[in-house]
N, C-alpha and C positions, 0 to 999 in steps of 0.2 A: 473893315472893323473901326468901328469909332469910339471903343473904349479899351484904354490900353492895359485891361485890367477884369474885366468881362466880354464874357464872348458874347456872342448875340443867341437871342432867345431861340428853345426847341432841341435840335439835338446836340450840338454844338454845348450850351449852355450842360445841359446834362450832364454830357461826356467831361466837365471840367467841375461837376460837383459832384461825381464819381470819381476824380480825380484825388480833390479837397478830402472826400471821404478819409476815401483808407492812409493817403500820406500826410492825417493827423495822426492816427493809428500807427502805420512807418516810425516815424518820426518822433512817439515816446516808445516802441520798440527799441532803433536802434540809440537811444539815448545810457537804456536800461538792458540790455540784451548782456553785453558782457558779467557785466558784475549779476544779473541774476543766475547765468546759468555756472559763476563758478562761487561765489555765496550761496543761495539759494539751495542750485540743484548736486553744486559740492562738487562739479568738475575741475579737474586743474587745465588754468588756460590755454596749457599748450595743446591738452586733449579738444577745449572748445576751438581753439583756430588751426586742428585739422581738422576737426568732423565739421566745422563753418567749408572748409576748403573742400573738401569730397564731396559736402553738397552742392554747391553751386557749381563747380564742376559736372556734377550729377544734371543740375538745372539749365546748364550749356548745351548739353547734347541730348535733353529731354525736349527743350524752347521748340527745336525744330519739329519733329514731328505732331508737334501738339498745334503747332502754327498749323501746319501741312489738315490738321483734323478741322482746323476751325476753317478752314475754306471749301474743306468737301463737307463739314455740315453746317455751313453756317455759322460765320463769329458770333453774331448776338449770344444762341446761345452756349456756345462754346466757355464765353467769355464768364459767362452768368454763373455754369457750373463751375470753371474756373477758383473767380472769386470766392463762392462757397466752399470750395476743398483747401485755398488757402488760409479763410479764418476758420474750418476746422484743423489745418496743421499748425496753427498758431495754439488752437487752442489745446491742442494734446502736447505742448512745451508743459500748461501745467499743471501735468502728471508723473512729466519723466522725471525718472529719478536716477541713471546708468548713462554710462555712456554711449554702449547700442542701442536703446533707445533710441538717444537723444539723435546720433547720428539718421536713425530711419527720419524721425519728425522733424528732422533739420531737412533733406533729404527731400521728404514732400513737399513742405516749404518751398522750398527753392524751385522746381520743379512747378508745382505751382503756379509761381509768383512768373516765371518764363514763359509757359504757356500763357498766362492773362497778358504778359505784358505786348506778343505775339497777337492772338486773338483782339485786343483792343486797337492793337494797329488796324487789321484788318476789319474789323467791324468803321474805325475810324476810317477808314477809304473808301467802305461802300455807301457810308451820309452825309460827304461830305465831298465837292466837288475838289479833281484835283490843281485847280487854282489856288484854295482856302485851306489847304491842308498844312501848310509850314505855319502858314500864322495862325491857325488854331491848335497846332504841335508848342507856338512858342508860349500861347492863354495858359497852353495846361501845361510845359515848364514853372511858370508864372507858381501857376497855383498848385505846385508840388509846390514849390518851395517856401510859400506861406503855409501850406498843411504841414511841409516839417517842420518850420518854425513853430506853428501851435502846440503842436505833439514833442518834438523837444523839450517847450515850458512846462506838458503835463508828466513827461517825465524826466525833470531835473526834478521836480515836487516830490516827487517818488523817489529819486537819488537822500533829497533832504531827507527822509521820514525814512528812511535804509531799513523799514518793514519786509517782513514776507508777502505780509497782507497786500504794502504799498506795489511789492514785483510785483504780485500776481495781476491784482486790479489794471495795471500796463497790461499786459496780455490778454488782458479778457476785453479792455478796452480796444485794442488789434483788433483781436479776432472778431468783434462785433462791429470792430470799423467794416471790415471786407461784407459781413453781412449786406451790412445796408448799401457797400458798392453792389452787389449783386442787386438789391431793389431799384435799385437806381439806372444800372447798364439793364434792364426786366422791361424798362418803360420807355426805352426806345426802340424807334422799327424795327421790322426785323431785315436781315438781310440774307439772302436767299446763299445757298454756296454755289458755286461756282462747279463749273465741270472741267473736271484738273483734265490738262494733258497730263499722258506716262511719262513720266523725268526718269522712271527706271532706279535703280533703289539709292545710289548717292544723292537725287533731288537736286535743291538745290547748287552740291559742291559740284555737280557737272558744268555749272553755267563761271569758267574760268575770269569771266572779267568782275564779275557781281564779285566773287570772294576774294582778287584784289585790292576790291573797295574798300571793302570791311577789313581786308588785315591792316591796311592803311589808315583806315581811319579808326581804330584800336593804338596804333600807337600814338593817333595823336590824342585820344583818349587818358593813354599814362599819366595824363596834367589829374584822373581824378581824385587819384588820393593826397596828394597834395598840402589842399586844403584843412588836411584833417589827419594826416600823418607829417608830413615831408616839412611841412613851411613850421608847423608846431616843435618837432627836432631841431627843425637850422633855428631855431629861433631860439631853445633854450640852452643850446650845447653850442651854437656859433657867432652868435649876436648877443651883444650886451640890451639889449632892448629887452622889455617887462614882458614877461608873461602871460601877461594880461589881455593883451595883443595880439593871442592866438583866437580869443574869440568876439574882438572887434573886428577879424580880418575879416570870420563866418558870417559873421551880422552883414557887414558890407559886402558882400561876395551874394551873400544869401535878398537883402533887399535889390540890389544892382537888379539881381534876375527876375526880384518879379516886379521892378519899375522898367527897365527898358529891353525885356527879352522879342516883347512883344515887338517892336517898335526894330530892333535890334531884325528880324524877318523879314520886313514887311518890302525890300527893295528885292526879294528873291524870290525870284517867281518862274526858272528853268534851269537845266542845270548850267546854265555858260554862268549864270549869274552866284547859281553854288557852288563852283569851281573858283570864282573868282572872292568869294567871301571866305571857304575854306583856306585858298592859297594868304590871303590879307591876315588872316587870324594867325596862319604860323610867323610872321614877319610879327604881329604883336605877340607870340608870346616866346618868341627869342629878346623880345626888347624887353617884355617882363622878368624872365630868367637873368639878363644880363643886372636888371635893375635890384632884385632880392641877391643878386650876388656881391652887389657892391655895403651892402649891408654889413658883410661880415668887419670885424676890426675897425670898424666906427663906433665913435661917441656914441651912446645908449640916444639919443634923441636923430641924431642923423641917423639909426640904424633905422626906428622910428617911421621916420617920413622915407627910406626907399622903400623899407617894406610895406607901408602903403600907398605908394607909390604903385611896386612892383604890383601888388592886390591888384588895382584897378585898371592894369594892364591883362592883367592875367582875368580876370571873367569878361572884361571886353573879347580878349582871344577868344574865352567859352561861348560867350552868346553869341558868336561869331562860327564859330566852329559847325558850333549845336545846330543851329540854323540852318548851315548847308548843308551839313551830315541828312540830317530830316530831310531837304529835300530829293537829295539825292537815292536815301537808301526806296523811296516811293516810286522817283521816277526813273528805276531801272529794275525794278520789278517786274516781271510779269502782268496783266492784269489778273490772273487768274489764280495765283501761288502769292496774296501780297504777304496772307498769313507767316507760310512758310517762308519763305525772303526775309521777312522783318524780325520772325524765330533766329535764322542764321546771324542778320545784321545785327542784332543783338548779345550776342555773343562777347561781342568787341565790348561789353561794360563787365560783364562777366571777367573776361581775360584780363583783363584791364586794373579791376580792381583785385582779382588776385595778385597779378605779377607786378601790378603797381609799386607796393607797399616794399619788395625785394629790390626793382629798379631803384626807386627815387632813395631809399636809405643809401645804396652803393654808389650814386653819382653825388647823393648831395653833400652824404658824412662823412663820403670818407674820400671821396675828390675835392668838395669843395664846391672853388671858381670854375675852374672848369669842365665839373659836374655841369654844373648847370650852365653852360656854353652850351657842351654837350646834350642835353635832352632839349635845348632850345635849338639845336642844329640840327636835329633827328625830327625835330617838330616841323621844321623850316623844310626839310628834308620829304618828307611824307607829304604835305600840304601838297606842295611839287609838281612831286608826281600822283599828284589824285587826276589834274588835267587828263594827263594820257590813257588814265588806268580807265578813269571815263568815257572816254573818248570810243577807247578800246569798248566800251560795254554796253555805250552807245549805237556802234555797229555794227556789233557781234551777231550772230543769228538769231536772237530771242528781239530781234529789233520788231519785228510785227505786234507784234505782242507786249513787247513795252508801253508801259507810260509814260514815251514820251512827250515835255515840257520844256522843248525847246526854244522858246523864246528868253531874250536879255539875255 
């Protein structure tokens, strides 16, 4: 790939455009949804939190069977239908006026989103060779960050206006973005459904090595709410750094991923190199945690310096871990069940988003420096355990049908 920001023309670029389209809508949704549900719909904040937790729990369960559907019926058609379903679910928020309808709409939204993610991964696997997938996923991650940044800016305009019409406009934009995404996906070549082997009712859960790899990756993903929740609270309550630094660190993270994610992923071509990248990211994350801890009790500008250095280390760890996990998630999945396996692997993101806030607030705000070091230590432990887990998975009974990419 010759361009660090734009993937090659053809299916790869179309997938990136589809990603960009709906990530712009999602970026606007993410920054306005909480206030929309509380100020416009009139729900109590606790009920909003409860409803979204229930919704993503349902979505994490539904993602696997929807991924299996993509394997059997063809990922392109399934992805198009789920993109349309996501847009319809977002549009339903425009008419929600009570808690029960809100929960129903949120469950529909989370389920369609989870299924869409699995179907798009299966579609990617059908259109792109194994050696190009990690690189394309890096492009898609850069595109995602660019779209979220643009969408967040649009959402910020709605927040500044503060009117009901402005909030409704954001939700309408998000709904339309998924319709455009569906239109782009339908332009891609069709990928036929696979003749899926019968695996019993538990499906991917019977593949214990893959389950272990997914669980370890979930531990590594607990850092996901760090930028949106952990660090803002740490800066406000444990340091003398200015609160505007929260925004600056977010911009730093987003910009670094946009520029360097593709470059970070270039050296990852197989299970061995992916495992090394994950292990290396664990040590970098431990260093980031240690530097973040130094910001407590320091003078304002020393705290700022420590937080910026920690953020640089954190995003480096994030990019390495992401690229390594993408390679592992595809290479260890049976060829005929990519959608199902990606649906399961994706539940790690949901679990991290659900449990991460509780884990981070408990460790960082209540324990302080020991909490930071424990978080970093857990990351190193999970990253080192990934090696034996991957070797177990590569040598398991699924090996004849796994997408083996054992080079490097």
